[in-house]
ROTIZA-300560 format. One record per atom (N, C-alpha, C): x, y, z; residue in one letter. Coordinates in steps of 0.2 Angstrom, whole numbers, padded with zeros to 4 digits, always signed. Each point is the difference from the previous one (the first is absolute). Layout:
<badrens>
XYZa ...
</badrens>
This chain:
<badrens>
+0380+0259+0374m -0005+0004-0003m -0001-0001-0007m -0004+0002-0003t -0001-0001-0008t +0005+0003-0004t +0001-0004-0006k +0004+0003-0004k -0002+0004-0006k -0007+0001+0000t -0003+0003-0006t -0004+0005+0004t -0003+0004-0004k -0005+0007+0002k -0006-0004+0003k -0002+0002+0006l -0006-0002+0002l -0006+0002-0003l -0005-0005+0000r -0006+0002-0005r -0006+0002+0005r +0000-0002+0006a -0006+0002+0004a +0001+0001+0007a +0005-0003+0004l +0003+0000+0007l +0005+0005+0000l +0000+0002+0007t +0006+0004+0002t +0006-0004+0002t +0005+0003+0000k +0006-0003+0003k -0001-0003+0007k -0004+0004+0004d -0001-0003+0007d -0005-0006+0000d -0004+0000-0005q -0005-0006+0000q +0004-0006-0002q +0005+0001-0005v +0004-0006-0003v +0005-0002+0006v +0002+0005+0004s +0005-0003+0006s -0005-0003+0004s -0005+0002+0002q -0005-0003+0004q +0000-0008-0002q -0002-0001-0005f -0001-0006-0003f +0007-0005+0001f +0005+0003-0002i +0006-0003+0001i +0002-0002+0007i -0002+0004+0004r +0001-0001+0007r -0005-0005+0003r -0006+0001-0001d -0006-0003+0004d -0002-0006-0004d +0000+0000-0007g -0003-0006-0004g -0007+0003-0002g -0003+0006+0001f -0007+0002-0002f +0000+0007+0001f -0005+0003-0004v -0001+0007+0000v -0008+0000-0002v -0002+0005+0003v -0008+0002-0002v +0000+0007-0004v -0004-0001-0004v -0002+0006-0005v -0007+0001+0001v -0001+0006+0004e -0008+0002+0002e -0003+0003-0006e -0006-0002-0001d -0005+0002-0005d +0002+0000-0007d +0003-0005-0001l +0003-0001-0007l -0005-0001-0006l -0005-0003+0003l -0006-0001-0005l -0006+0004+0001l -0003+0001-0005t -0007+0005+0000t -0006-0005+0003t -0005+0005+0001g -0006-0004+0002g -0004-0004-0005g +0001+0003-0006d -0003-0004-0006d +0004-0007-0001d +0007+0001+0001e +0004-0007-0001e -0002-0005+0005e -0001+0002+0007i -0001-0004+0005i -0007-0003-0001i -0005+0004-0002s -0007-0002-0001s +0000-0006-0006s +0004+0001-0005a +0001-0005-0005a +0002-0006+0003a +0006+0000+0004l +0002-0005+0003l -0005-0004+0005l -0003+0003+0003a -0005-0002+0006a -0006-0004-0004a -0002+0003-0005s -0006-0003-0003s +0003-0006-0004s +0005+0000-0003r +0003-0006-0004r +0001-0006+0006r +0003+0003+0006a +0002-0006+0004a -0007-0004+0002a -0005+0005+0002d -0006-0003+0002d -0004-0005-0005d +0001+0003-0006l -0003-0004-0005l +0003-0007-0001l +0007+0000+0000i +0004-0007-0001i -0002-0004+0006i +0000+0003+0006a -0001-0004+0007a -0007-0003-0001a -0005+0004-0003s -0007-0003+0000s +0000-0006-0004s +0005-0002-0005g -0001-0006-0004g -0003+0001-0006g -0002+0007-0001k -0005+0001-0006k +0005+0003-0006k +0006+0001+0001a +0004+0002-0005a +0002-0006-0005a -0004+0000-0006d +0001-0006-0004d +0007-0001-0003d +0004+0006+0000h +0006+0000-0004h +0006-0002+0004h -0002-0001+0007v +0007-0002+0004v -0002-0007+0003v +0005-0003+0000s +0000-0008+0002s -0003-0001+0007s -0004-0005+0001a -0003-0001+0007a +0005-0001+0006a +0006-0003-0003g +0005-0002+0005g +0004+0006+0004g -0001+0006-0002t +0003+0006+0002t -0003+0002+0007t -0006-0002+0002v -0004+0001+0006v +0002-0004+0006v +0002+0003+0005q +0002-0005+0006q -0005+0003+0006q -0004-0004+0003l -0005+0002+0005l +0005+0000+0007l -0003+0004+0005e +0003-0001+0006e -0001-0007+0003e +0004-0002+0005k +0000-0007+0002k -0007-0003+0002k -0004+0005+0004p -0006-0003+0002p -0005-0001-0005p +0001+0003-0005f -0006+0000-0006f +0004-0006-0004f +0006+0000-0001r +0003-0006-0005r -0001-0006+0003r +0000+0000+0007e +0000-0008+0003e -0007-0001+0002e -0005+0005-0001g -0007-0002+0001g -0002+0001+0007g +0004+0003+0005a -0002+0001+0007a -0005+0006+0000a +0000+0004-0006t -0004+0006+0000t -0003+0000-0006t -0007+0001-0001d -0003+0001-0006d +0001+0006-0004d +0001+0000-0007v +0002+0005-0004v -0007+0003-0001v -0001+0006+0002k -0006+0004-0001k +0002+0005-0006k +0006+0003+0001d +0002+0005-0006d +0007-0002-0001d +0001-0002-0006q +0007-0003-0002q +0005+0006+0000q -0002+0006-0001v +0005+0006+0000v +0002+0001+0007v -0004+0000+0004m +0002+0000+0008m +0002-0006+0002m +0001-0005-0003s +0003-0007+0003s +0006-0001-0004s +0003+0005-0004t +0006-0002-0004t +0007+0003+0003t +0005-0004+0000r +0006+0001+0003r +0005+0004-0005r +0000-0004-0006k +0005+0002-0004k -0001-0002-0007k +0002+0004-0004l +0000-0001-0008l +0007+0001-0003l +0002-0004-0004a +0006-0001-0003a +0001+0000-0007a +0005+0003-0003h +0003+0000-0006h -0006+0001-0005h -0003+0006+0000i -0005+0002-0003i +0002+0005-0007i +0005+0003+0001v +0002+0005-0005v +0000-0003-0008v +0002-0006-0001p +0000-0002-0007p -0008-0001-0002p -0004+0000+0004e -0007-0001-0002e -0005+0006+0001e +0002+0005+0002d -0004+0006+0003d +0003+0007-0003d -0004+0003-0004e +0004+0007-0002e +0000+0005+0005e -0005+0000+0005i +0001+0005+0005i +0006-0001+0005i +0001-0006+0002l +0006-0002+0004l +0007+0001-0004l -0001-0002-0006r +0006+0001-0004r +0002+0008-0001r -0005+0004-0001a +0001+0007-0001a +0004+0003+0007a -0003-0003+0006h +0003+0002+0006h +0008-0002+0001h +0001-0007-0003a +0007-0002+0000a +0005+0004-0003a -0003+0003-0006n +0003+0003-0005n +0000+0008+0002n -0003+0002+0005n -0001+0007+0002n +0007+0004+0000n +0001+0005-0003s +0007+0002-0001s +0002+0003+0008s -0006+0003+0004k +0002+0002+0006k +0003-0005+0005k -0003-0006-0001i +0003-0006+0004i +0007-0002-0003i +0000-0001-0007v +0005-0003-0003v +0007+0005+0000v -0002+0007+0000d +0006+0005+0001d +0003-0002+0007d -0004-0001+0005v +0003-0001+0007v +0004-0007+0000v -0002-0005-0003i +0003-0006+0000i +0006+0001-0004i +0001+0003-0006a +0005+0002-0003a +0006+0004+0003a -0002+0005+0005d +0004+0003+0004d +0004-0005+0005d -0004-0005+0004l +0002-0004+0004l +0004-0006-0002l -0001-0002-0006l +0004-0004-0004l +0006+0003-0004l -0001+0006-0001d +0005+0004-0004d +0000-0003-0007d -0005-0001-0003c +0000-0004-0006c -0007+0001-0003c +0000+0001-0007d -0007+0001-0004d -0001-0006-0004d +0003-0005+0001d -0002-0007-0003d -0003-0004+0005d -0007+0000+0000i -0004-0002+0006i -0004-0006-0003i -0001-0005+0004t -0006-0005-0001t -0003-0001+0006t -0007-0002+0000l -0004-0002+0005l +0000-0007+0001l +0002-0002+0006y +0000-0007+0003y -0007-0002+0000y -0004+0003+0004g -0007-0002+0001g -0004+0005+0004g -0006-0001+0002d -0004+0005+0004d -0005-0005+0004d -0002+0004+0006q -0004-0003+0005q -0005+0006+0002q -0007-0002+0001l -0004+0004+0003l -0002-0002+0007l +0001+0003+0005f -0001-0002+0007f -0007+0004+0003f -0005-0004+0001m -0007+0003+0001m -0001+0001+0007m +0003-0004+0006k +0000+0002+0007k -0007+0003+0002k -0005-0005+0000p -0007+0001+0000p -0001+0002+0008p -0005+0004+0002p -0002+0002+0007p -0001-0006+0004p +0003+0000+0006h +0000-0006+0005h +0002-0005-0002h +0001-0003-0006h +0003-0006-0003h +0006+0001-0003h +0003+0005-0001g +0007+0001-0003g +0005-0002+0004g +0003-0006-0003s +0005-0003+0005s +0007+0004+0000s +0003-0002+0005a +0007+0002+0000a +0005-0003-0005a +0005+0003-0002k +0006-0003-0004k +0005+0000+0004k +0004-0006+0001e +0006-0001+0004e +0006+0004-0002e +0005+0000+0003w +0006+0004-0002w +0003-0004-0006w +0002+0003-0005h +0003-0004-0006h +0004+0005-0004h +0004-0003-0005q +0004+0003-0005q -0002-0002-0007q -0003+0005-0004d -0002-0002-0007d +0005-0004-0004d +0006+0000+0001s +0005-0003-0004s +0001-0008+0002s -0003-0001+0007a +0001-0006+0002a -0007-0005-0005a -0004+0004-0002s -0005-0003-0005s +0002+0001-0007s +0004+0007-0002f +0001+0000-0007f +0008-0003+0000f +0000-0006+0002k +0007-0002+0002k +0004-0003-0006k -0004+0001-0006n +0004-0002-0007n +0002+0006-0004n -0001+0006+0003i +0001+0006-0004i +0007+0003+0003i +0005+0001-0004f +0007+0002+0002f +0002+0006-0005f +0003+0006+0003p +0001+0001+0008p -0006+0000+0004p +0000-0001+0006m -0005+0001+0004m -0001+0008+0002m -0002+0003-0005d +0000+0008+0001d -0007+0003-0004d -0006-0003+0002l -0005+0002-0002l -0004+0005+0004l -0004+0004-0003v -0003+0005+0004v -0008-0001+0000v -0004+0001+0005s -0007-0001+0000s -0003+0008+0001s -0005+0001-0004a -0004+0006+0001a -0006-0002+0003a -0002+0002+0007w -0007-0002+0004w -0004+0006+0000w -0005+0000-0004a -0005+0006-0001a -0006-0001+0004a +0000+0004+0005a -0006+0001+0005a -0007+0002-0005a -0004-0005+0000i -0007+0001-0004i -0004+0004+0006i +0000-0004+0006d -0004+0004+0005d +0006+0003+0006d -0002+0004+0005d +0005+0002+0005d +0002-0007+0003d +0006+0000+0001a +0004-0006+0003a +0002+0002+0007a -0003-0003+0006t +0001+0003+0007t +0003-0006+0003t +0003+0001+0006i +0002-0005+0004i -0006-0005+0003i -0006+0003+0000d -0005-0004+0002d -0003-0005-0005d +0000+0004-0007n -0002-0005-0005n +0005-0004-0004n +0006+0000+0003g +0005-0005-0003g +0005+0004-0005g +0002+0006+0002c +0006+0002-0004c +0006-0004+0000c +0004+0001-0005l +0007-0003+0000l +0004+0002+0006l +0005-0004+0002w +0005+0001+0005w +0007-0002-0003w +0005+0004+0001m +0006-0001-0004m +0005-0001+0006m +0006-0004-0001v +0007+0001+0004v +0004+0003-0004v +0002+0006+0001p +0005+0004-0003p +0006-0003-0001p +0003+0000-0005g +0007-0003-0001g +0001-0007-0001g -0005-0003+0000s -0001-0008+0000s +0001-0002-0008s +0000+0005-0005h +0002-0002-0007h +0007-0001-0001h +0005+0001+0006r +0006-0001-0001r +0002-0007+0003r -0005-0003+0003w +0001-0008+0002w +0001-0005-0004w -0002+0001-0007a +0000-0006-0004a -0007-0004+0002a -0002-0006-0004v -0005-0003+0002v +0001-0004+0006v -0004+0000+0005i +0001-0004+0007i -0002-0007-0001i +0004-0005+0001p -0004-0008-0001p -0005-0001+0005p -0004-0005-0001e -0006-0001+0005e +0003-0002+0006e +0006-0004+0000s +0002-0002+0007s +0003+0006+0004s +0001+0006-0003s +0003+0005+0004s -0006+0005+0002s -0006-0001-0004r -0005+0005+0001r -0003+0001+0007r -0001-0005+0003p -0002+0001+0007p +0004+0004+0005p +0006-0001-0001t +0005+0003+0005t +0000+0007-0002t +0000+0003-0007i +0001+0006-0002i -0007+0004+0002i -0005-0004-0001e -0007+0004+0000e -0002+0001+0008e +0003-0004+0004s -0001+0001+0007s +0004+0006+0004s +0004+0003-0005q +0004+0005+0002q -0004+0007-0003q -0005-0001-0004f -0003+0006-0003f -0004+0005+0006f +0001+0006-0001g -0003+0004+0005g +0005+0002+0006g +0005-0004+0000e +0005+0001+0005e +0007+0002-0003e +0004-0006-0002e +0006+0001-0003e -0001+0004-0007e -0006-0003-0004y -0001+0003-0006y -0007+0004+0000y +0001+0007+0001p -0007+0004+0000p -0005-0003-0006p -0006+0001+0001t -0005-0001-0005t -0005+0007+0000t -0002+0002-0006i -0003+0007+0000i -0006-0001-0004i -0006+0002+0002p -0007+0000-0005p +0001+0004-0006p -0002-0001-0006v -0001+0005-0005v -0007+0001-0002v -0003+0004+0004p -0007+0002-0002p +0000+0004-0007p -0006-0001-0004l +0001+0004-0006l -0007+0002-0001l +0000+0008-0003r -0007+0002-0001r -0002-0004-0007r -0006+0000-0002s -0002-0003-0007s +0003+0005-0005s +0004-0003-0005g +0002+0003-0005g +0008+0001+0001g +0002-0002+0006s +0008+0000+0002s +0003-0007-0002s +0006+0000-0001v +0003-0006-0002v +0006-0001+0003v +0002-0006+0003s +0006-0002+0004s +0003-0004-0006s +0007+0000+0001f +0005-0003-0005f +0005-0004+0005f +0000-0007+0000h +0005-0003+0003h +0004-0006-0004h +0006-0001+0002h +0005-0004-0003h -0003-0007+0002h +0002-0005-0005s -0002-0007+0001s +0003-0004+0005s +0005+0004+0004l +0003-0004+0005l -0002+0004+0007l -0004+0004+0000t -0002+0004+0006t -0005-0004+0004t +0001-0002+0005y -0005-0003+0004y -0006+0004+0002y -0006-0002-0001h -0006+0003+0001h -0006-0005+0002h -0005+0004+0003a -0006-0004+0002a -0006+0004-0001a -0006-0003+0002s -0006+0004+0001s -0004-0003+0006s -0003+0004+0004g -0005-0002+0005g -0006-0002-0003g -0006-0003+0004p -0006-0001-0002p -0005+0006+0001p -0004+0000-0005n -0006+0006+0000n -0005-0002+0005n +0001+0004+0005t -0005+0000+0006t -0005+0005+0000t -0001+0004-0006t -0004+0005+0000t -0006-0001-0005t -0005+0005-0001d -0005+0000-0004d +0001+0002-0007d +0006+0002+0000t +0002+0003-0007t +0005-0005-0004t -0001+0001-0007r +0005-0005-0004r +0007+0003+0000r +0005-0004-0002r +0007+0001-0001r +0003-0003-0007r -0003+0003-0005r +0003-0003-0007r +0006+0003-0002r +0004-0004-0002g +0007+0002-0002g +0002-0003-0007g +0004+0003-0003y +0002-0004-0008y +0007+0001+0000y +0003-0006+0000a +0008+0000-0001a +0002-0002-0007a +0004+0003-0003t +0003-0001-0006t +0008-0001+0001t +0002-0005-0002h +0008-0002+0001h +0004+0000-0006h +0005+0005+0000y +0004+0001-0006y +0007-0002+0001y +0003-0002-0006m +0008-0002+0001m +0003+0004-0007m +0006-0001+0000r +0004+0002-0006r -0001-0004-0005r +0000+0002-0007s -0002-0005-0005s +0006-0004-0001s +0006+0001+0003t +0006-0004-0001t -0001-0005+0005t -0004+0000+0005s +0000-0006+0005s -0001-0007-0003s +0002-0005+0004i +0001-0007-0003i -0005-0004+0003i -0005-0004-0003n -0004-0005+0002n +0003-0007+0001n +0003-0002+0006d +0004-0006+0000d -0006-0006+0001d +0000-0003-0007q -0004-0006+0000q +0002-0006+0004q +0006+0000+0003a +0002-0006+0004a -0002+0000+0007a -0003+0006+0002i -0002+0002+0007i -0006-0005+0001i +0000-0004+0005e -0006-0004+0001e -0006+0003+0005e -0006-0001-0001n -0005+0002+0004n -0001+0008-0001n +0002+0003-0005a -0001+0007-0002a -0007+0001-0002a -0003+0006+0001p -0006+0002-0003p -0002-0002-0007p -0005-0003-0003s -0001-0001-0007s -0003+0006-0003s +0004+0005+0000v -0003+0006-0004v +0002-0001-0007v -0004+0000-0004t +0001-0002-0007t +0000+0006-0005t +0005+0003-0001g +0001+0006-0004g +0000+0006+0004g +0004+0005-0001f +0000+0007+0003f -0003+0005-0005f +0000+0006+0003t -0003+0005-0004t +0005+0006-0001t +0002+0002-0006h +0004+0005-0002h -0003+0007+0002h +0004+0004+0003v -0003+0007+0003v +0004+0005-0004v +0007+0000+0000r +0003+0006-0002r +0007-0002-0003r +0002+0003-0006g +0007+0000-0001g +0001-0006-0005g +0006-0003+0001r +0003-0005-0006r -0002-0007+0004r +0001-0005-0005r -0001-0007+0002r +0008-0002-0002r +0001-0006+0004f +0007-0003-0001f -0001-0008+0000f +0004-0002-0006p +0000-0008-0001p +0002-0004+0007p -0003-0005+0001d +0002-0005+0006d -0001+0003+0006d -0006+0005+0001t -0001+0002+0006t -0008+0000+0001t -0003+0003+0005v -0007+0001+0002v -0004+0003-0006v +0004+0005-0003s -0003+0003-0005s -0001-0003-0007s +0003-0007+0000d -0001-0004-0006d -0006-0004+0002d -0004+0000+0006e -0005-0004+0002e -0006+0004+0001e -0001+0005-0003v -0005+0005+0001v -0007-0003-0004v -0006+0001+0003l -0005-0001-0003l -0002+0005-0005l -0003-0001-0006e -0002+0006-0004e -0008+0001+0001e -0001+0007+0003v -0007+0001+0001v -0002+0006-0003v 
</badrens>
């Protein structure tokens, strides 16, 4: 349990996170906050946001490889990444005290740095599935492997349009190496239960960076946009000796103190 006074969550919610590796906070964001996120996501996906680097936009595979013509770039976009340093609306979301208070409760820490952010657009009919994975397998240069992601539902996320699925308790497994993944993942649903995490627009799920999760394809006529912001303690270490780590250039300070020789020494001044 936490050693300090809780800021936003109940003890039961913290206990659930410790047990399962994720927790949902319903209706955390207001309609106005979600509208601002939705409008900005579409603007950036359209390619018309001059203040955002063009390389942040990734199209769905059929559009990316030319198998399907791009008639509407917004409805062809799969993902947008690492936009907080360039956009004030998304930066305001990453710094939203309602979200950061939950992160502080889960990390039991008020010295917090943003690792990065991702907008998942999941367009109707073309939104692709995301395979089972652990975030720390990608964030593999950040230690300890104890980050927390806040996944905010811009649209209602349902089983049919590709909500997240989680493997409860998998955050206690450490990072599963590539050679062992097929064996472990073949047991999902039997030895290791999986559960869907549908969300109403404005609700936010929080998951540990070692928690196995995935999402299905969007087979519906409705969109499923979600915005993930990934947080770590400001005392975390970025091990530059780790090979093939993501090339995240600079992090964003969110709350509290900074510390020498840590990720908070590498923040971008925005």
